[in-house]
C-alpha positions, 0 to 999 in steps of 0.5 A: 820064531819058527813055531809062532810062524807055523801057527800063524800060517797054519792060521791063516791057511783055515783063514783063508779056506773060510774066507774064500768059501764064503765068498762063493757062497754069497753071490749064489744067495743074491736074487737073480741070475747072472746069465738071464741078465747077461742075455737082457744085455745082448739083442737076441731073437724073441723066439722063446726057444731061441733064448732058452737054447743060448741059456743052456748054452752059458749054463753050460759054459759057466758051469751053472747047471750042475748042482751046488756042490759040484759047482764048488769043487770045480771053483776051488780046482780052477783056483789053484789052476789060477783061473778065477772064470769068464765075466759075465758082465765083461763077456768073453774076458777072463776074470784075472784079465778084468782084474789086472786092468783095475788093480794098477789104477787102485794102487797108484791111487789109494798108495800114496794117499793112504801113505801120505795122509799117514805121515802128515796126519801122524806127524801133525797130530804129535805136533799138536799133543804137545801144543795147546795153540795148534791143538786148539786148531788142529783138532777141529780140523780133524775131527771135521775132516775126518767125519766128512763123507768120502762122496760128499767131499769128492762131489764138492772137490769135483763142483768147485775144481772140475765145473766152477774153475774148470782145472781139473777133469771130473770123470775117468781115469784119462781123457777119452780121446787117449789110449794108455801109452808110455808117453809124457802126454799120456802120464801128465794126462794121467796125473791131472785126472788123478789129483781130485780123487787122490786129495779127497782120499788124502785130506779125509786120511790126514784127518783120522790119522791126526786124531789118532796120534794126538791121543794116542801121544796124550796117553802116552806122556801122562803114562807112568814111565813119562812121570818117571822120566820126568821126574829124573830130570830128563829133557822133554824131546827125549820123553816126547820122542819115547812117547812117539816110538810108543803111539805109532805101534797102533797106527802101524796096525792101521797102516797096515789094515788100510795097505790091506784092503787097497784092492777093494779099491775106494768104492764111493770115491771111485763111483764119484769120479768113474775111476776104472779101480777094483770098487767101481768094478766091483759095483759093476759086477754086483749090479750085473750079477756077475758070480765070478767077477764078484767073487774075483774081486772079494778074492783080492781083497781077502788075500790082501788082508790076510797079507797085510796081517801076516806083515803086521804080526812080521814088524811087531817082532821087529818094531816092539821088543815086548812080542819078541820077549812074549814068544820067549816067556819073559814077562813084558 
């Protein structure tokens, strides 16, 4: 176990270093200049020398006047100190503060939609796999749902439930007249704005998981061990339980990876509903060429994916005996 975890941790450290380096490089290959973009959004004197003085000041402030190699070393030094820089788009707010405001909305939106979609989809898929009548209904429905673009479904839900029926608001995480507080009125308003983005994500997640589980159950029921148990006269309920236990393993992997990118947000859904998560924030950062905010958003995504993969490795040791036997050199 110790050798296994040590090897995995070393691999993850190397992956983290390479991924963060690429994260630092990508914004700098983008066309444009973040400081000129920032100055263009504020009212400045038309005098060219005054604009140049402001440009030089902000270049020194953000460290963009240094050679690239020195910027790179300063980035790692600041990163180990917990400093992600200052956002040029939301100047003078530190990037870490911007992300702290956005991450709770992503968690609140994506964790319920992913977990409930995973649970409901897997159970409906497992039921459909052993009922031909239900399979004829669930399978086409699941294909339709999983093939539906997030943006189209979000727009459709916003139009029908928000505009035609007027049941739900179609923009923001809460009413613009309110301020975030720990009160029942604010929490109910938060849930009111949350429902449509949640529904658009849940519906599509449900379809994808249902198809995956349905196909895996059918494969497991046709496997040799299922045929052997059937020949021995084992109850169908027992065979289906073994099939479900084996089919759920790749679904667990998929779930962990989904949870790993929670901090990436659901960009398309958040754009449709103007929901202030990291996906929406990342789009704004790219449009405004905010190097530091782009780096911060991708850093959270990298950490989330690596942590999710590490959790998968640990989970498989617990739920899959073949992995444990492989660690000690036994045949699976």
